[in-house]
C-alpha positions in Angstrom: 0.0 0.0 0.0 2.9 2.4 0.8 4.2 2.0 -2.8 0.8 2.7 -4.3 0.4 5.8 -2.1 3.8 7.0 -3.0 3.1 6.5 -6.7 -0.1 8.5 -6.6 1.5 11.3 -4.6 4.3 11.6 -7.3 2.1 11.1 -10.4 -1.3 12.4 -9.2 -1.3 15.3 -11.7 -0.4 13.1 -14.6 -3.1 10.5 -13.8 -5.7 13.3 -13.4 -4.7 14.8 -16.7 -5.0 11.5 -18.5 -8.4 10.8 -17.0 -9.7 14.2 -18.0 -8.3 13.8 -21.5 -10.0 10.4 -21.8 -13.3 11.9 -20.6 -13.1 14.9 -23.0 -12.3 12.5 -25.8 -15.3 10.4 -24.9 -17.6 13.5 -24.9 -16.3 14.6 -28.3 -16.9 11.2 -29.9 -20.2 10.6 -28.1 -21.8 13.8 -29.2 -20.2 14.5 -32.5 -21.1 12.2 -35.4 -18.2 13.2 -37.6 -15.6 12.4 -34.9 -17.5 9.2 -34.1 -17.3 8.1 -37.8 -13.6 8.9 -38.0 -12.9 6.9 -34.8 -14.9 4.0 -36.0 -13.2 3.9 -39.4 -9.8 4.2 -37.8 -10.6 1.4 -35.3 -11.9 -0.8 -38.2 -8.8 -0.1 -40.3 -6.3 -0.9 -37.5 -8.0 -3.9 -36.0 -9.1 -5.1 -39.4 -5.5 -5.1 -40.6 -4.4 -6.9 -37.4 -7.1 -9.5 -37.8 -6.2 -10.0 -41.5 -2.6 -10.6 -40.7 -3.5 -12.9 -37.9 -5.9 -14.8 -40.2 -3.1 -14.9 -42.8 -0.7 -16.5 -40.4 -3.3 -19.0 -39.3 -4.2 -19.7 -42.9 -0.5 -20.2 -43.9 0.0 -22.6 -41.0 -3.1 -24.6 -41.9 -2.0 -24.6 -45.6 1.4 -26.0 -44.5 -0.3 -28.7 -42.5 -2.7 -29.5 -45.3 0.3 -29.6 -47.8 2.2 -32.0 -45.4 -0.9 -34.2 -45.2 -1.4 -34.2 -48.9 2.3 -35.1 -49.5 1.9 -38.2 -47.2 -1.3 -39.2 -49.0 0.5 -38.8 -52.3 3.3 -41.0 -51.1 0.8 -43.7 -50.2 -1.0 -43.4 -53.6 2.3 -43.6 -55.4 3.3 -46.7 -53.4 0.0 -48.4 -54.3 0.6 -47.4 -58.0 4.1 -48.9 -58.0 3.0 -52.0 -56.3 0.1 -52.4 -58.8 2.4 -51.9 -61.7 4.8 -54.5 -60.3 1.9 -56.9 -59.8 0.7 -56.4 -63.4 4.2 -57.0 -64.6 4.3 -60.5 -63.0 4.0 -63.5 -65.4 0.8 -65.4 -65.2 2.6 -68.5 -63.9 4.3 -66.6 -61.1 3.4 -67.6 -57.6 1.9 -64.4 -56.0 2.9 -64.3 -52.3 1.2 -61.5 -50.4 4.6 -60.6 -48.8 5.9 -59.8 -52.3 3.2 -57.4 -53.3 4.8 -54.3 -52.0 8.3 -53.8 -53.5 8.7 -50.1 -52.8 8.3 -47.8 -49.9 8.0 -44.0 -50.5 9.2 -41.5 -47.9 8.0 -38.0 -48.4 10.6 -35.2 -47.8 11.2 -31.5 -48.3 14.1 -30.0 -50.3 16.0 -27.6 -48.1 18.9 -26.9 -50.6 19.3 -27.5 -54.3 21.7 -26.4 -57.0 21.3 -26.5 -60.8 24.1 -24.2 -62.2 27.2 -26.3 -61.4 28.8 -29.3 -63.1 28.0 -31.4 -60.0 24.7 -30.5 -58.6 23.2 -31.9 -55.3 19.9 -31.9 -53.5 19.7 -31.7 -49.7 16.5 -33.1 -48.1 15.2 -33.0 -44.5 15.0 -36.7 -44.0 17.7 -39.1 -42.9 18.6 -42.4 -41.4 16.1 -42.2 -38.5 13.3 -41.7 -41.1 14.4 -44.8 -43.1 16.5 -43.2 -45.8 19.4 -45.3 -47.2 22.1 -44.6 -49.8 21.4 -45.3 -53.5 17.7 -44.7 -53.2 16.0 -42.8 -56.0 14.3 -39.4 -55.5 11.2 -38.7 -57.5 8.4 -36.1 -57.7 4.9 -36.5 -59.0 6.3 -35.6 -62.4 9.4 -37.7 -62.6 12.9 -38.8 -61.3 15.2 -36.0 -60.0 18.1 -37.6 -58.0 19.9 -40.4 -56.2 20.7 -40.4 -52.5 24.4 -40.5 -51.8 25.1 -39.5 -48.2 22.8 -40.1 -45.3 22.9 -38.4 -41.9 20.7 -38.9 -38.9 18.2 -36.2 -39.9 19.3 -35.0 -43.4 20.5 -36.6 -46.7 22.4 -35.4 -49.7 21.4 -36.7 -53.1 23.2 -36.4 -56.4 20.9 -34.5 -58.8 20.3 -35.9 -62.3 21.9 -32.6 -63.2 25.3 -34.1 -62.2 28.0 -35.1 -64.7 28.5 -38.4 -62.9 24.8 -39.2 -62.8 23.6 -42.0 -65.1 20.0 -43.1 -65.3 19.0 -46.2 -67.1 16.0 -45.3 -69.3 14.1 -46.5 -72.3 11.7 -45.0 -74.9 8.2 -45.8 -73.8 6.4 -48.4 -75.8 9.5 -48.8 -78.0 11.7 -50.8 -75.7 15.0 -49.3 -76.8 17.1 -48.4 -73.8 20.3 -46.6 -72.9 22.0 -44.3 -70.4 20.6 -40.8 -69.8 23.3 -38.3 -68.8 23.7 -34.6 -68.2 26.6 -32.8 -70.0 26.2 -29.4 -68.4 24.6 -26.4 -69.8 20.8 -26.0 -69.7 19.2 -27.6 -66.5 16.2 -28.6 -68.6 17.9 -31.0 -71.0 19.7 -34.3 -70.8 21.2 -36.7 -73.3 20.1 -40.2 -74.2 22.9 -42.2 -75.8 23.5 -45.7 -77.4 20.1 -46.0 -79.1 20.8 -48.2 -82.1 20.5 -46.8 -85.6 17.6 -49.2 -86.6 15.4 -47.9 -83.7 12.2 -46.2 -84.6 11.1 -43.2 -82.5 9.9 -39.7 -82.9 10.0 -36.2 -81.3 7.7 -36.1 -78.3 8.2 -39.8 -77.3 8.4 -40.3 -73.6 11.6 -41.3 -71.9 11.2 -43.3 -68.7 13.2 -45.4 -66.2 13.8 -49.1 -67.1 13.7 -50.5 -63.5 16.9 -52.4 -64.2 18.3 -51.3 -60.9 17.0 -50.9 -57.4 17.3 -47.1 -57.5 14.2 -46.3 -59.6 11.1 -48.4 -60.3 10.3 -48.9 -64.0 8.1 -46.4 -65.8 9.1 -43.2 -63.9 9.1 -40.4 -66.5 12.1 -38.2 -67.0 11.2 -36.3 -70.2 10.3 -36.2 -73.9 12.5 -36.5 -77.0 13.4 -33.1 -78.5 16.0 -33.6 -81.2 18.3 -36.4 -82.2 21.1 -37.2 -84.6 23.6 -39.8 -85.6 27.2 -38.8 -86.1 29.0 -39.9 -89.3 30.2 -43.5 -88.9 28.2 -44.0 -85.7 25.8 -46.9 -85.3 23.8 -45.2 -82.5 21.7 -42.1 -82.0 22.3 -39.3 -79.5 19.0 -37.9 -78.3 18.3 -34.6 -76.5 15.6 -35.1 -73.9 13.5 -32.2 -72.4 13.0 -32.9 -68.7 9.4 -32.8 -67.5 10.4 -31.7 -64.0 11.7 -28.1 -63.5 14.6 -28.9 -61.0 14.8 -25.2 -60.2 11.5 -25.4 -58.4 12.0 -28.6 -56.3 10.1 -28.6 -53.0 8.3 -31.8 -52.0 9.9 -35.0 -53.1 9.6 -38.8 -52.4 12.5 -41.1 -51.6 12.1 -44.5 -53.2 13.1 -47.3 -50.8 13.4 -50.7 -52.6 12.4 -53.2 -49.9 14.6 -56.0 -51.3 17.6 -53.8 -52.2 20.0 -55.6 -49.9 19.0 -59.0 -51.1 19.4 -58.1 -54.7 22.7 -56.4 -54.0 24.0 -59.5 -52.2 23.0 -61.7 -55.1 24.7 -59.4 -57.6 27.9 -59.4 -55.6 28.0 -63.2 -55.3 27.7 -63.5 -59.1 30.5 -61.0 -59.7 32.8 -62.9 -57.3 32.4 -66.2 -59.3 
């Protein structure tokens, strides 16, 4: 109580002045329509802007939550699609064990860093070992293949972009069967080169280029691009084809890491054959 009494003794004049100012302001607004309108408009503008910003923050947060939810749903749908495609590819005389139906697991992730203007470009994602990421796993989007995981940390992973001079993706021409390596030779981040397509092959501009599924990195049928131009050098028995990529790698955001559930088993078998 002593502190309160001391405060009022020291600042009594200021408090009385503020109260009188507030009372006068009330009288002016209460009995003057013009001032009342001005006050109402000012109040509406200030608090309207505050509410709009608050609503924007809430909306942004909800949109992010919805986007994360949709990304997980998309991962599940892509998993089902890949499993269905794998099931359809089985021969009719193949024994269909339920445990073999799902070959791939998709783990959704966000791109936190990405380069496209170097000779060796990489993609950093926000998922790592504790999320189930392993080296040599493919990275895809809803549009197509974009990279291969190389280094895995506990919480983050680094992938070699398809825009990397050492990156080689085994692809074929859809519905034609001819296959070869798809590589990037630098330059435009929207084009790659398909090589070793035999001279007797028949294809046309606009044909789709997709993964072969010959490795455990990418499933078969993942699109990479469409044929743009092609030529055969003098004395060569194979075509070189320029492919326009379907995915704009400069805009990567949400991606899916492809985990082949039998990768270790296949790798072990391949190593045993090489050692014979």
